[in-house]
N, C-alpha and C positions, 0 to 999 in steps of 0.2 A: 615052359612053353607045355599050353596044354593039350589032350587029346586031337583037340580039333586042328590045331596049326600042325601036325606032327609031320602032314609030309612037304611041307613047304621050306625053304631056303628060309635063310637068318632074316633077309632084307623083305619079303613078304610077310614072313611074321610080326615084322615090326610095321609093316603098312596097316596089318590087318588091325593090330594090336592100336593103332592111331586112330584107324577107323571108328573100330567098335569104343572109342572113347566118347565119340559124340560130338567130337570138333571139325566132322571135314564134312564137307557139303560140296565140294568138287575134285575132280582132280587130274593131274594130266601127266604123259611121259611119251618121250623119242623115243623110237624105234628105229635099230640100224640094219637096213637089210642091203647086201650086196651095193656098198659104199655109198649108201644114198640114207638121208635122213627123213623120218614120216614121224607125225603126232595121233596121239590117241588121246581124246580128253572126255572128262563126264563132267557135267554139271547137274546140280542137287538131282532131281530123279529121272532127268533126261534120258536118253538113249545114250551111249558112246558114239563119238562122231569122229571119222580119220578126218586127218588133213594131210593130203602130199603134192607137192608144189609139183610132181612129174604125172601129177593124175593117176598114179598107180593103186589099185586097188590093196586091201590089206592082205594080210597071210590069209589063206583059207583057214586055217584053223584058229586065228585070234578069237571066236567067240567062245569057241571051247576052251581058250585058255583061260579068259576073261571070267566065265563062268567059274571054271577049276578055282582061279584065285583068288574070286572074290565070294565063293559060295560060304551062307550062311550070313553074309552081313547086307542083309535086305536088298536093298534098290539098287546097291551098289553092283549086284551080278545082274549078268544079264537075263532077261525073262526065258522060259524054255520055248515060246515061239518064238525068238530074236534067233535069225538064222544069220544076219550080215550085218555091217556096220556101216551108215551111210555116211556119203562125203560131206565133209564141212566145207564153209565157204576159202578158197585158198589161191592166193594169186598163181598163175601157171609159169613155171622155170620153162626156159629155151636155152639151146645156145646161143640166140639171139639176148634175149634177157635174163638175167637171174642167175646164169651158170655158175655154177660151186656153189650156189646160196642156199641149199636143200635145209642143211641145219638151223639157219636162223630163220628161214620161214617157218619150218614144223614148232622151234621156240616160238615165235609170234603167232603162229596159229593157237597154241595153248595160251597166250597171256591174253590172246583179245576175245576167246571163247569164254574165258573167265570174267570177261566183264572189265577187264584194265583199261584204264583209259588212256592207248597211245595208238598210233596210226598202225593200221594194217601195213604189211610188208607187200611191197608192191615190185613186181622183176622190172628192172629199168633196163632199157634197151641197151645193147653195149655199142657205144663208139670207137671207132677205131681209127 
């Protein structure tokens, strides 16, 4: 471990090492908060995007956390002027459509944002 990585966990150190290797142009990760999954994604030099099938906003401190985790890693760190993360395209889940599918929706958000040629997740109306 070098001094730059000293304040980070082993997982963040491994991610930072992988990014520094030069072979990373996009990343995505799943967040689980209050029994609900959402996703954060970054492609090339574009801003981070947040995908949440309940249309919830990301945690208020997420930009600061991302800035800390990606500090010194060029365009992976949010720029100082960035205050929030924009919502990306994701279908809306409700008690009538897609209930219980937030993990699938979050994973699919990352996959589609990264350009994988798969269908976008859609909340299907539940028939009873």
